[in-house]
All heavy atoms as TSV, in Angstrom:
chain	resi	resn	atom	element	x	y	z
A	1	MET	N	N	189.964	120.556	-138.275
A	1	MET	CA	C	189.491	119.242	-138.671
A	1	MET	C	C	188.940	119.330	-140.099
A	1	MET	O	O	188.145	120.189	-140.406
A	1	MET	CB	C	188.408	118.782	-137.693
A	1	MET	CG	C	187.780	117.492	-138.127
A	1	MET	SD	S	186.873	116.592	-136.858
A	1	MET	CE	C	185.419	117.528	-136.631
A	2	GLU	N	N	189.389	118.456	-140.951
A	2	GLU	CA	C	188.932	118.450	-142.341
A	2	GLU	C	C	187.684	117.586	-142.471
A	2	GLU	O	O	187.591	116.511	-141.897
A	2	GLU	CB	C	190.037	117.898	-143.243
A	2	GLU	CG	C	189.712	118.069	-144.706
A	2	GLU	CD	C	190.899	117.716	-145.572
A	2	GLU	OE1	O	192.045	117.950	-145.137
A	2	GLU	OE2	O	190.673	117.206	-146.672
A	3	MET	N	N	186.713	118.095	-143.235
A	3	MET	CA	C	185.466	117.359	-143.426
A	3	MET	C	C	185.616	116.329	-144.542
A	3	MET	O	O	186.313	116.575	-145.524
A	3	MET	CB	C	184.335	118.312	-143.787
A	3	MET	CG	C	183.973	119.273	-142.683
A	3	MET	SD	S	182.726	120.458	-143.186
A	3	MET	CE	C	181.291	119.444	-143.339
A	4	SER	N	N	184.989	115.196	-144.367
A	4	SER	CA	C	185.004	114.190	-145.426
A	4	SER	C	C	184.024	114.604	-146.513
A	4	SER	O	O	183.185	115.476	-146.310
A	4	SER	CB	C	184.605	112.825	-144.871
A	4	SER	OG	O	183.232	112.817	-144.539
A	5	ARG	N	N	184.116	113.997	-147.669
A	5	ARG	CA	C	183.207	114.295	-148.774
A	5	ARG	C	C	181.754	114.055	-148.361
A	5	ARG	O	O	180.874	114.823	-148.676
A	5	ARG	CB	C	183.561	113.445	-149.987
A	5	ARG	CG	C	182.690	113.734	-151.164
A	5	ARG	CD	C	183.086	112.896	-152.351
A	5	ARG	NE	N	182.108	113.116	-153.385
A	5	ARG	CZ	C	182.365	113.110	-154.654
A	5	ARG	NH1	N	183.579	112.900	-155.062
A	5	ARG	NH2	N	181.416	113.318	-155.535
A	6	ARG	N	N	181.497	112.997	-147.641
A	6	ARG	CA	C	180.142	112.669	-147.190
A	6	ARG	C	C	179.591	113.772	-146.285
A	6	ARG	O	O	178.462	114.185	-146.421
A	6	ARG	CB	C	180.138	111.318	-146.474
A	6	ARG	CG	C	178.814	110.941	-145.882
A	6	ARG	CD	C	177.845	110.504	-146.965
A	6	ARG	NE	N	176.587	110.139	-146.327
A	6	ARG	CZ	C	175.415	110.334	-146.869
A	6	ARG	NH1	N	175.316	110.840	-148.065
A	6	ARG	NH2	N	174.331	109.991	-146.241
A	7	GLU	N	N	180.418	114.281	-145.385
A	7	GLU	CA	C	179.979	115.345	-144.487
A	7	GLU	C	C	179.664	116.622	-145.259
A	7	GLU	O	O	178.703	117.300	-144.967
A	7	GLU	CB	C	181.047	115.618	-143.433
A	7	GLU	CG	C	181.168	114.509	-142.407
A	7	GLU	CD	C	182.367	114.685	-141.513
A	7	GLU	OE1	O	183.414	115.174	-141.983
A	7	GLU	OE2	O	182.256	114.319	-140.341
A	8	LYS	N	N	180.457	116.930	-146.262
A	8	LYS	CA	C	180.200	118.121	-147.071
A	8	LYS	C	C	178.874	117.984	-147.815
A	8	LYS	O	O	178.104	118.923	-147.896
A	8	LYS	CB	C	181.337	118.338	-148.069
A	8	LYS	CG	C	182.622	118.801	-147.439
A	8	LYS	CD	C	183.693	118.974	-148.495
A	8	LYS	CE	C	185.021	119.310	-147.874
A	8	LYS	NZ	N	186.079	119.415	-148.867
A	9	MET	N	N	178.590	116.805	-148.330
A	9	MET	CA	C	177.349	116.600	-149.065
A	9	MET	C	C	176.141	116.741	-148.145
A	9	MET	O	O	175.114	117.242	-148.546
A	9	MET	CB	C	177.358	115.240	-149.751
A	9	MET	CG	C	178.359	115.156	-150.888
A	9	MET	SD	S	178.506	113.526	-151.595
A	9	MET	CE	C	176.895	113.288	-152.271
A	10	ASP	N	N	176.263	116.325	-146.902
A	10	ASP	CA	C	175.160	116.441	-145.955
A	10	ASP	C	C	174.808	117.896	-145.671
A	10	ASP	O	O	173.708	118.202	-145.247
A	10	ASP	CB	C	175.484	115.720	-144.651
A	10	ASP	CG	C	175.449	114.204	-144.809
A	10	ASP	OD1	O	174.891	113.732	-145.829
A	10	ASP	OD2	O	175.989	113.512	-143.946
A	11	ALA	N	N	175.747	118.820	-145.870
A	11	ALA	CA	C	175.505	120.229	-145.596
A	11	ALA	C	C	174.811	120.933	-146.762
A	11	ALA	O	O	174.448	122.079	-146.652
A	11	ALA	CB	C	176.821	120.919	-145.275
A	12	THR	N	N	174.626	120.250	-147.866
A	12	THR	CA	C	173.978	120.852	-149.023
A	12	THR	C	C	172.468	120.915	-148.804
A	12	THR	O	O	171.848	119.895	-148.513
A	12	THR	CB	C	174.273	120.029	-150.304
A	12	THR	OG1	O	175.679	119.949	-150.463
A	12	THR	CG2	C	173.661	120.669	-151.526
A	13	PRO	N	N	171.867	122.123	-148.933
A	13	PRO	CA	C	170.415	122.223	-148.726
A	13	PRO	C	C	169.637	121.474	-149.803
A	13	PRO	O	O	170.066	121.383	-150.948
A	13	PRO	CB	C	170.131	123.718	-148.792
A	13	PRO	CG	C	171.349	124.362	-149.311
A	13	PRO	CD	C	172.471	123.392	-149.250
A	14	MET	N	N	168.521	120.919	-149.409
A	14	MET	CA	C	167.656	120.210	-150.356
A	14	MET	C	C	166.858	121.226	-151.175
A	14	MET	O	O	166.467	122.266	-150.653
A	14	MET	CB	C	166.692	119.291	-149.608
A	14	MET	CG	C	167.394	118.203	-148.801
A	14	MET	SD	S	168.362	117.094	-149.811
A	14	MET	CE	C	167.057	116.253	-150.670
A	15	SER	N	N	166.607	120.907	-152.420
A	15	SER	CA	C	165.773	121.761	-153.262
A	15	SER	C	C	164.985	120.872	-154.216
A	15	SER	O	O	165.403	119.770	-154.551
A	15	SER	CB	C	166.605	122.770	-154.037
A	15	SER	OG	O	167.483	122.122	-154.917
A	16	LYS	N	N	163.823	121.382	-154.630
A	16	LYS	CA	C	162.949	120.621	-155.518
A	16	LYS	C	C	163.405	120.704	-156.972
A	16	LYS	O	O	163.246	119.771	-157.740
A	16	LYS	CB	C	161.518	121.145	-155.404
A	16	LYS	CG	C	160.940	120.952	-154.019
A	16	LYS	CD	C	159.566	121.587	-153.917
A	16	LYS	CE	C	159.090	121.489	-152.494
A	16	LYS	NZ	N	158.752	122.747	-151.904
A	17	ASN	N	N	163.976	121.862	-157.358
A	17	ASN	CA	C	164.465	122.075	-158.719
A	17	ASN	C	C	165.428	123.257	-158.694
A	17	ASN	O	O	165.662	123.854	-157.640
A	17	ASN	CB	C	163.301	122.293	-159.700
A	17	ASN	CG	C	162.445	123.478	-159.306
A	17	ASN	OD1	O	162.953	124.581	-159.105
A	17	ASN	ND2	N	161.147	123.262	-159.183
A	18	ARG	N	N	165.964	123.614	-159.836
A	18	ARG	CA	C	166.963	124.685	-159.915
A	18	ARG	C	C	166.418	126.046	-159.517
A	18	ARG	O	O	167.155	126.933	-159.130
A	18	ARG	CB	C	167.523	124.759	-161.328
A	18	ARG	CG	C	168.360	123.549	-161.691
A	18	ARG	CD	C	168.893	123.650	-163.063
A	18	ARG	NE	N	169.713	124.853	-163.150
A	18	ARG	CZ	C	170.519	125.144	-164.132
A	18	ARG	NH1	N	170.624	124.329	-165.137
A	18	ARG	NH2	N	171.219	126.254	-164.142
A	19	ARG	N	N	165.105	126.236	-159.630
A	19	ARG	CA	C	164.509	127.531	-159.308
A	19	ARG	C	C	163.858	127.556	-157.919
A	19	ARG	O	O	163.210	128.517	-157.560
A	19	ARG	CB	C	163.491	127.913	-160.367
A	19	ARG	CG	C	164.144	128.154	-161.713
A	19	ARG	CD	C	163.101	128.481	-162.763
A	19	ARG	NE	N	163.731	128.673	-164.037
A	19	ARG	CZ	C	163.827	129.854	-164.635
A	19	ARG	NH1	N	163.296	130.908	-164.090
A	19	ARG	NH2	N	164.419	129.957	-165.796
A	20	ASP	N	N	164.033	126.509	-157.161
A	20	ASP	CA	C	163.446	126.408	-155.829
A	20	ASP	C	C	164.091	127.433	-154.896
A	20	ASP	O	O	165.306	127.480	-154.771
A	20	ASP	CB	C	163.655	124.992	-155.289
A	20	ASP	CG	C	162.991	124.766	-153.951
A	20	ASP	OD1	O	162.211	125.633	-153.504
A	20	ASP	OD2	O	163.232	123.708	-153.348
A	21	THR	N	N	163.276	128.248	-154.244
A	21	THR	CA	C	163.784	129.279	-153.339
A	21	THR	C	C	163.431	129.005	-151.878
A	21	THR	O	O	163.539	129.895	-151.048
A	21	THR	CB	C	163.238	130.657	-153.737
A	21	THR	OG1	O	161.808	130.624	-153.678
A	21	THR	CG2	C	163.694	131.066	-155.128
A	22	CYS	N	N	163.032	127.772	-151.556
A	22	CYS	CA	C	162.576	127.475	-150.196
A	22	CYS	C	C	163.675	127.666	-149.146
A	22	CYS	O	O	163.365	127.837	-147.968
A	22	CYS	CB	C	161.979	126.077	-150.110
A	22	CYS	SG	S	163.187	124.750	-150.218
A	23	ASN	N	N	164.930	127.682	-149.538
A	23	ASN	CA	C	166.020	127.863	-148.582
A	23	ASN	C	C	166.386	129.329	-148.363
A	23	ASN	O	O	167.309	129.636	-147.621
A	23	ASN	CB	C	167.251	127.087	-149.042
A	23	ASN	CG	C	166.996	125.599	-149.028
A	23	ASN	OD1	O	166.647	125.041	-147.998
A	23	ASN	ND2	N	167.123	124.965	-150.165
A	24	PHE	N	N	165.671	130.236	-149.027
A	24	PHE	CA	C	165.901	131.669	-148.874
A	24	PHE	C	C	164.798	132.280	-148.021
A	24	PHE	O	O	163.656	131.858	-148.071
A	24	PHE	CB	C	165.925	132.375	-150.240
A	24	PHE	CG	C	167.115	132.005	-151.070
A	24	PHE	CD1	C	167.052	130.921	-151.927
A	24	PHE	CD2	C	168.289	132.734	-151.006
A	24	PHE	CE1	C	168.148	130.562	-152.704
A	24	PHE	CE2	C	169.383	132.384	-151.776
A	24	PHE	CZ	C	169.311	131.302	-152.629
A	25	ASP	N	N	165.142	133.299	-147.266
A	25	ASP	CA	C	164.180	133.993	-146.429
A	25	ASP	C	C	163.101	134.643	-147.304
A	25	ASP	O	O	163.404	135.247	-148.329
A	25	ASP	CB	C	164.909	135.068	-145.608
A	25	ASP	CG	C	164.040	135.670	-144.551
A	25	ASP	OD1	O	163.107	136.412	-144.916
A	25	ASP	OD2	O	164.273	135.396	-143.366
A	26	LYS	N	N	161.840	134.518	-146.897
A	26	LYS	CA	C	160.715	135.077	-147.675
A	26	LYS	C	C	160.843	136.587	-147.834
A	26	LYS	O	O	160.436	137.149	-148.842
A	26	LYS	CB	C	159.373	134.745	-147.005
A	26	LYS	CG	C	159.092	133.265	-146.926
A	26	LYS	CD	C	158.814	132.699	-148.281
A	26	LYS	CE	C	158.489	131.218	-148.173
A	26	LYS	NZ	N	158.964	130.448	-149.268
A	27	GLU	N	N	161.415	137.263	-146.834
A	27	GLU	CA	C	161.599	138.708	-146.940
A	27	GLU	C	C	162.481	139.048	-148.148
A	27	GLU	O	O	162.266	140.036	-148.835
A	27	GLU	CB	C	162.236	139.247	-145.657
A	27	GLU	CG	C	162.408	140.741	-145.652
A	27	GLU	CD	C	163.009	141.257	-144.357
A	27	GLU	OE1	O	163.092	140.505	-143.364
A	27	GLU	OE2	O	163.398	142.439	-144.353
A	28	PHE	N	N	163.464	138.212	-148.406
A	28	PHE	CA	C	164.364	138.410	-149.544
A	28	PHE	C	C	163.672	138.070	-150.864
A	28	PHE	O	O	163.751	138.818	-151.830
A	28	PHE	CB	C	165.621	137.550	-149.366
A	28	PHE	CG	C	166.535	137.573	-150.545
A	28	PHE	CD1	C	167.345	138.653	-150.810
A	28	PHE	CD2	C	166.567	136.489	-151.416
A	28	PHE	CE1	C	168.183	138.670	-151.914
A	28	PHE	CE2	C	167.403	136.485	-152.517
A	28	PHE	CZ	C	168.205	137.585	-152.767
A	29	THR	N	N	162.970	136.950	-150.915
A	29	THR	CA	C	162.384	136.504	-152.185
A	29	THR	C	C	161.181	137.349	-152.613
A	29	THR	O	O	160.810	137.336	-153.774
A	29	THR	CB	C	161.969	135.025	-152.127
A	29	THR	OG1	O	161.035	134.839	-151.064
A	29	THR	CG2	C	163.170	134.126	-151.921
A	30	LYS	N	N	160.585	138.085	-151.689
A	30	LYS	CA	C	159.439	138.937	-152.037
A	30	LYS	C	C	159.859	140.347	-152.450
A	30	LYS	O	O	159.025	141.141	-152.859
A	30	LYS	CB	C	158.462	139.006	-150.866
A	30	LYS	CG	C	157.753	137.690	-150.651
A	30	LYS	CD	C	156.728	137.775	-149.561
A	30	LYS	CE	C	156.089	136.394	-149.420
A	30	LYS	NZ	N	154.827	136.428	-148.744
A	31	MET	N	N	161.150	140.641	-152.356
A	31	MET	CA	C	161.631	141.968	-152.743
A	31	MET	C	C	161.510	142.144	-154.257
A	31	MET	O	O	161.744	141.197	-155.010
A	31	MET	CB	C	163.090	142.156	-152.330
A	31	MET	CG	C	163.313	142.183	-150.837
A	31	MET	SD	S	165.063	142.197	-150.395
A	31	MET	CE	C	165.569	143.778	-151.033
A	32	PRO	N	N	161.135	143.336	-154.712
A	32	PRO	CA	C	161.061	143.564	-156.157
A	32	PRO	C	C	162.462	143.547	-156.777
A	32	PRO	O	O	163.438	143.928	-156.125
A	32	PRO	CB	C	160.429	144.946	-156.275
A	32	PRO	CG	C	160.726	145.623	-154.976
A	32	PRO	CD	C	160.801	144.535	-153.944
A	33	THR	N	N	162.544	143.078	-157.990
A	33	THR	CA	C	163.839	143.082	-158.677
A	33	THR	C	C	164.122	144.471	-159.212
A	33	THR	O	O	163.209	145.221	-159.559
A	33	THR	CB	C	163.848	142.078	-159.833
A	33	THR	OG1	O	162.786	142.400	-160.720
A	33	THR	CG2	C	163.703	140.657	-159.335
A	34	ASP	N	N	165.372	144.812	-159.269
A	34	ASP	CA	C	165.799	146.109	-159.780
A	34	ASP	C	C	166.956	145.853	-160.729
A	34	ASP	O	O	168.081	145.643	-160.287
A	34	ASP	CB	C	166.209	147.023	-158.631
A	34	ASP	CG	C	166.532	148.437	-159.078
A	34	ASP	OD1	O	166.123	148.830	-160.185
A	34	ASP	OD2	O	167.202	149.156	-158.307
A	35	MET	N	N	166.648	145.816	-162.001
A	35	MET	CA	C	167.676	145.530	-162.997
A	35	MET	C	C	168.587	146.747	-163.171
A	35	MET	O	O	168.126	147.888	-163.218
A	35	MET	CB	C	167.035	145.180	-164.343
A	35	MET	CG	C	166.073	144.004	-164.261
A	35	MET	SD	S	166.841	142.490	-163.699
A	35	MET	CE	C	167.643	141.983	-165.177
A	36	THR	N	N	169.878	146.501	-163.241
A	36	THR	CA	C	170.834	147.574	-163.454
A	36	THR	C	C	170.776	148.004	-164.909
A	36	THR	O	O	170.962	147.189	-165.811
A	36	THR	CB	C	172.258	147.090	-163.119
A	36	THR	OG1	O	172.266	146.596	-161.791
A	36	THR	CG2	C	173.267	148.200	-163.276
A	37	PRO	N	N	170.492	149.285	-165.153
A	37	PRO	CA	C	170.437	149.731	-166.552
A	37	PRO	C	C	171.827	149.665	-167.187
A	37	PRO	O	O	172.830	149.918	-166.519
A	37	PRO	CB	C	169.950	151.176	-166.458
A	37	PRO	CG	C	170.212	151.601	-165.062
A	37	PRO	CD	C	170.249	150.360	-164.211
A	38	THR	N	N	171.863	149.294	-168.439
A	38	THR	CA	C	173.149	149.228	-169.128
A	38	THR	C	C	173.558	150.621	-169.582
A	38	THR	O	O	172.743	151.420	-170.012
A	38	THR	CB	C	173.078	148.306	-170.352
A	38	THR	OG1	O	172.039	148.767	-171.199
A	38	THR	CG2	C	172.822	146.874	-169.959
A	39	ASP	N	N	174.807	150.903	-169.455
A	39	ASP	CA	C	175.367	152.171	-169.907
A	39	ASP	C	C	175.850	151.949	-171.342
A	39	ASP	O	O	176.813	151.220	-171.574
A	39	ASP	CB	C	176.517	152.579	-168.993
A	39	ASP	CG	C	177.136	153.922	-169.343
A	39	ASP	OD1	O	177.014	154.366	-170.519
A	39	ASP	OD2	O	177.740	154.534	-168.455
A	40	LYS	N	N	175.167	152.558	-172.298
A	40	LYS	CA	C	175.484	152.321	-173.716
A	40	LYS	C	C	176.929	152.655	-174.045
A	40	LYS	O	O	177.555	151.981	-174.848
A	40	LYS	CB	C	174.529	153.109	-174.602
A	40	LYS	CG	C	173.111	152.595	-174.541
A	40	LYS	CD	C	172.221	153.354	-175.502
A	40	LYS	CE	C	170.781	153.076	-175.229
A	40	LYS	NZ	N	170.188	152.008	-175.885
A	41	LEU	N	N	177.492	153.677	-173.413
A	41	LEU	CA	C	178.881	154.057	-173.674
A	41	LEU	C	C	179.833	152.950	-173.216
A	41	LEU	O	O	180.790	152.625	-173.912
A	41	LEU	CB	C	179.213	155.375	-172.976
A	41	LEU	CG	C	180.575	155.975	-173.289
A	41	LEU	CD1	C	180.717	156.217	-174.799
A	41	LEU	CD2	C	180.775	157.277	-172.530
A	42	VAL	N	N	179.547	152.361	-172.066
A	42	VAL	CA	C	180.379	151.257	-171.573
A	42	VAL	C	C	180.293	150.087	-172.538
A	42	VAL	O	O	181.309	149.490	-172.908
A	42	VAL	CB	C	179.956	150.832	-170.145
A	42	VAL	CG1	C	180.649	149.543	-169.735
A	42	VAL	CG2	C	180.235	151.939	-169.146
A	43	ILE	N	N	179.084	149.740	-172.955
A	43	ILE	CA	C	178.893	148.619	-173.882
A	43	ILE	C	C	179.630	148.878	-175.198
A	43	ILE	O	O	180.293	147.992	-175.739
A	43	ILE	CB	C	177.388	148.377	-174.160
A	43	ILE	CG1	C	176.638	148.066	-172.868
A	43	ILE	CG2	C	177.188	147.295	-175.199
A	43	ILE	CD1	C	177.068	146.802	-172.178
A	44	MET	N	N	179.527	150.100	-175.711
A	44	MET	CA	C	180.175	150.435	-176.984
A	44	MET	C	C	181.697	150.331	-176.887
A	44	MET	O	O	182.364	150.042	-177.875
A	44	MET	CB	C	179.778	151.844	-177.432
A	44	MET	CG	C	178.346	151.936	-177.912
A	44	MET	SD	S	177.767	153.623	-178.232
A	44	MET	CE	C	179.133	154.371	-179.060
A	45	ASN	N	N	182.255	150.567	-175.691
A	45	ASN	CA	C	183.710	150.568	-175.535
A	45	ASN	C	C	184.282	149.230	-175.074
A	45	ASN	O	O	185.483	149.121	-174.863
A	45	ASN	CB	C	184.132	151.675	-174.563
A	45	ASN	CG	C	184.003	153.043	-175.205
A	45	ASN	OD1	O	184.548	153.276	-176.274
A	45	ASN	ND2	N	183.263	153.926	-174.572
A	46	LEU	N	N	183.457	148.216	-174.936
A	46	LEU	CA	C	183.967	146.888	-174.595
A	46	LEU	C	C	184.757	146.327	-175.772
A	46	LEU	O	O	184.350	146.467	-176.924
A	46	LEU	CB	C	182.820	145.933	-174.267
A	46	LEU	CG	C	182.144	146.103	-172.925
A	46	LEU	CD1	C	180.962	145.147	-172.814
A	46	LEU	CD2	C	183.119	145.858	-171.790
A	47	ASP	N	N	185.870	145.733	-175.477
A	47	ASP	CA	C	186.673	145.111	-176.519
A	47	ASP	C	C	186.036	143.760	-176.859
A	47	ASP	O	O	186.134	142.804	-176.089
A	47	ASP	CB	C	188.112	144.921	-176.041
A	47	ASP	CG	C	189.024	144.357	-177.105
A	47	ASP	OD1	O	188.548	144.089	-178.238
A	47	ASP	OD2	O	190.218	144.179	-176.806
A	48	GLN	N	N	185.375	143.680	-177.981
A	48	GLN	CA	C	184.662	142.470	-178.367
A	48	GLN	C	C	185.600	141.291	-178.604
A	48	GLN	O	O	185.173	140.145	-178.593
A	48	GLN	CB	C	183.797	142.732	-179.602
A	48	GLN	CG	C	182.650	143.699	-179.338
A	48	GLN	CD	C	181.717	143.198	-178.247
A	48	GLN	OE1	O	181.252	142.069	-178.295
A	48	GLN	NE2	N	181.457	144.035	-177.258
A	49	ASP	N	N	186.904	141.562	-178.791
A	49	ASP	CA	C	187.871	140.474	-178.944
A	49	ASP	C	C	187.958	139.627	-177.672
A	49	ASP	O	O	188.352	138.466	-177.720
A	49	ASP	CB	C	189.257	141.020	-179.290
A	49	ASP	CG	C	189.321	141.559	-180.714
A	49	ASP	OD1	O	188.448	141.187	-181.533
A	49	ASP	OD2	O	190.248	142.355	-180.997
A	50	ASP	N	N	187.573	140.215	-176.528
A	50	ASP	CA	C	187.567	139.460	-175.273
A	50	ASP	C	C	186.585	138.295	-175.329
A	50	ASP	O	O	186.706	137.341	-174.576
A	50	ASP	CB	C	187.192	140.360	-174.091
A	50	ASP	CG	C	188.283	141.373	-173.765
A	50	ASP	OD1	O	189.441	141.166	-174.190
A	50	ASP	OD2	O	187.980	142.371	-173.077
A	51	PHE	N	N	185.602	138.392	-176.220
A	51	PHE	CA	C	184.568	137.368	-176.321
A	51	PHE	C	C	184.730	136.469	-177.542
A	51	PHE	O	O	183.882	135.633	-177.820
A	51	PHE	CB	C	183.176	138.028	-176.360
A	51	PHE	CG	C	182.931	138.905	-175.170
A	51	PHE	CD1	C	183.087	140.281	-175.256
A	51	PHE	CD2	C	182.568	138.351	-173.958
A	51	PHE	CE1	C	182.869	141.087	-174.152
A	51	PHE	CE2	C	182.346	139.150	-172.842
A	51	PHE	CZ	C	182.502	140.526	-172.946
A	52	LEU	N	N	185.820	136.624	-178.249
A	52	LEU	CA	C	186.078	135.845	-179.457
A	52	LEU	C	C	186.073	134.354	-179.140
A	52	LEU	O	O	186.737	133.887	-178.213
A	52	LEU	CB	C	187.421	136.249	-180.058
A	52	LEU	CG	C	187.721	135.761	-181.458
A	52	LEU	CD1	C	186.695	136.342	-182.439
A	52	LEU	CD2	C	189.110	136.210	-181.877
A	53	GLY	N	N	185.280	133.590	-179.848
A	53	GLY	CA	C	185.204	132.152	-179.651
A	53	GLY	C	C	184.261	131.729	-178.536
A	53	GLY	O	O	184.085	130.548	-178.290
A	54	PHE	N	N	183.655	132.689	-177.857
A	54	PHE	CA	C	182.746	132.373	-176.762
A	54	PHE	C	C	181.312	132.379	-177.268
A	54	PHE	O	O	180.901	133.265	-177.993
A	54	PHE	CB	C	182.881	133.397	-175.633
A	54	PHE	CG	C	181.902	133.179	-174.514
A	54	PHE	CD1	C	182.145	132.248	-173.527
A	54	PHE	CD2	C	180.725	133.897	-174.465
A	54	PHE	CE1	C	181.248	132.040	-172.495
A	54	PHE	CE2	C	179.813	133.708	-173.437
A	54	PHE	CZ	C	180.083	132.772	-172.454
A	55	SER	N	N	180.547	131.376	-176.883
A	55	SER	CA	C	179.119	131.371	-177.182
A	55	SER	C	C	178.398	130.676	-176.037
A	55	SER	O	O	178.967	129.806	-175.368
A	55	SER	CB	C	178.829	130.662	-178.500
A	55	SER	OG	O	179.145	129.288	-178.395
A	56	TYR	N	N	177.187	131.083	-175.798
A	56	TYR	CA	C	176.391	130.476	-174.741
A	56	TYR	C	C	174.927	130.558	-175.142
A	56	TYR	O	O	174.460	131.595	-175.594
A	56	TYR	CB	C	176.585	131.185	-173.409
A	56	TYR	CG	C	175.680	130.631	-172.333
A	56	TYR	CD1	C	175.982	129.441	-171.698
A	56	TYR	CD2	C	174.504	131.278	-171.983
A	56	TYR	CE1	C	175.151	128.906	-170.726
A	56	TYR	CE2	C	173.664	130.757	-171.009
A	56	TYR	CZ	C	173.996	129.573	-170.387
A	56	TYR	OH	O	173.169	129.050	-169.436
A	57	THR	N	N	174.231	129.473	-174.989
A	57	THR	CA	C	172.799	129.436	-175.199
A	57	THR	C	C	172.170	128.873	-173.936
A	57	THR	O	O	172.532	127.781	-173.494
A	57	THR	CB	C	172.426	128.547	-176.400
A	57	THR	OG1	O	173.108	129.032	-177.557
A	57	THR	CG2	C	170.929	128.546	-176.647
A	58	ASN	N	N	171.252	129.632	-173.352
A	58	ASN	CA	C	170.569	129.190	-172.143
A	58	ASN	C	C	169.731	127.967	-172.485
A	58	ASN	O	O	168.820	128.046	-173.296
A	58	ASN	CB	C	169.694	130.315	-171.602
A	58	ASN	CG	C	168.995	129.956	-170.314
A	58	ASN	OD1	O	168.945	128.796	-169.911
A	58	ASN	ND2	N	168.446	130.965	-169.661
A	59	PRO	N	N	170.011	126.811	-171.873
A	59	PRO	CA	C	169.272	125.594	-172.211
A	59	PRO	C	C	167.800	125.659	-171.799
A	59	PRO	O	O	166.986	124.891	-172.297
A	59	PRO	CB	C	170.008	124.491	-171.446
A	59	PRO	CG	C	170.744	125.195	-170.369
A	59	PRO	CD	C	171.026	126.575	-170.867
A	60	GLN	N	N	167.445	126.620	-170.920
A	60	GLN	CA	C	166.044	126.740	-170.490
A	60	GLN	C	C	165.280	127.795	-171.293
A	60	GLN	O	O	164.095	128.000	-171.072
A	60	GLN	CB	C	165.994	127.083	-168.999
A	60	GLN	CG	C	166.554	125.975	-168.139
A	60	GLN	CD	C	166.528	126.323	-166.670
A	60	GLN	OE1	O	166.408	127.469	-166.293
A	60	GLN	NE2	N	166.658	125.311	-165.852
A	61	TYR	N	N	165.962	128.457	-172.245
A	61	TYR	CA	C	165.316	129.501	-173.044
A	61	TYR	C	C	164.298	128.884	-173.995
A	61	TYR	O	O	164.571	127.895	-174.676
A	61	TYR	CB	C	166.355	130.271	-173.851
A	61	TYR	CG	C	165.751	131.280	-174.786
A	61	TYR	CD1	C	165.214	132.451	-174.296
A	61	TYR	CD2	C	165.716	131.064	-176.156
A	61	TYR	CE1	C	164.642	133.376	-175.152
A	61	TYR	CE2	C	165.147	131.978	-177.013
A	61	TYR	CZ	C	164.622	133.143	-176.499
A	61	TYR	OH	O	164.048	134.060	-177.346
A	62	VAL	N	N	163.118	129.478	-174.016
A	62	VAL	CA	C	162.072	129.056	-174.960
A	62	VAL	C	C	161.761	130.279	-175.815
A	62	VAL	O	O	161.330	131.311	-175.292
A	62	VAL	CB	C	160.801	128.579	-174.220
A	62	VAL	CG1	C	159.719	128.231	-175.216
A	62	VAL	CG2	C	161.126	127.393	-173.318
A	63	ALA	N	N	161.997	130.164	-177.103
A	63	ALA	CA	C	161.762	131.281	-178.009
A	63	ALA	C	C	160.269	131.632	-178.040
A	63	ALA	O	O	159.428	130.727	-177.980
A	63	ALA	CB	C	162.252	130.931	-179.409
A	64	PRO	N	N	159.941	132.927	-178.112
A	64	PRO	CA	C	158.539	133.321	-178.198
A	64	PRO	C	C	157.846	132.645	-179.382
A	64	PRO	O	O	158.422	132.514	-180.462
A	64	PRO	CB	C	158.603	134.833	-178.399
A	64	PRO	CG	C	159.956	135.233	-177.925
A	64	PRO	CD	C	160.849	134.058	-178.145
A	65	GLY	N	N	156.652	132.178	-179.149
A	65	GLY	CA	C	155.890	131.523	-180.215
A	65	GLY	C	C	156.125	130.025	-180.313
A	65	GLY	O	O	155.552	129.357	-181.148
A	66	ASN	N	N	156.991	129.483	-179.459
A	66	ASN	CA	C	157.265	128.038	-179.492
A	66	ASN	C	C	156.520	127.321	-178.393
A	66	ASN	O	O	156.321	127.680	-177.353
A	66	ASN	CB	C	158.754	127.736	-179.357
A	66	ASN	CG	C	159.496	128.083	-180.621
A	66	ASN	OD1	O	158.907	128.205	-181.683
A	66	ASN	ND2	N	160.789	128.254	-180.507
């Protein structure tokens, strides 16, 4: 059975804002973050041409001192 658009929208969890984590288990959200260290050799060997013409600026970024 195929769901209608209205039914699909009803399955979307409610959130207060983009950073709202109320729909995630507290055990998960209280876990410490573990950032993956970058391997400098891998970074140095990336073909930068793959990113030619690409740019992205995080719209929520606030520069230090602003």
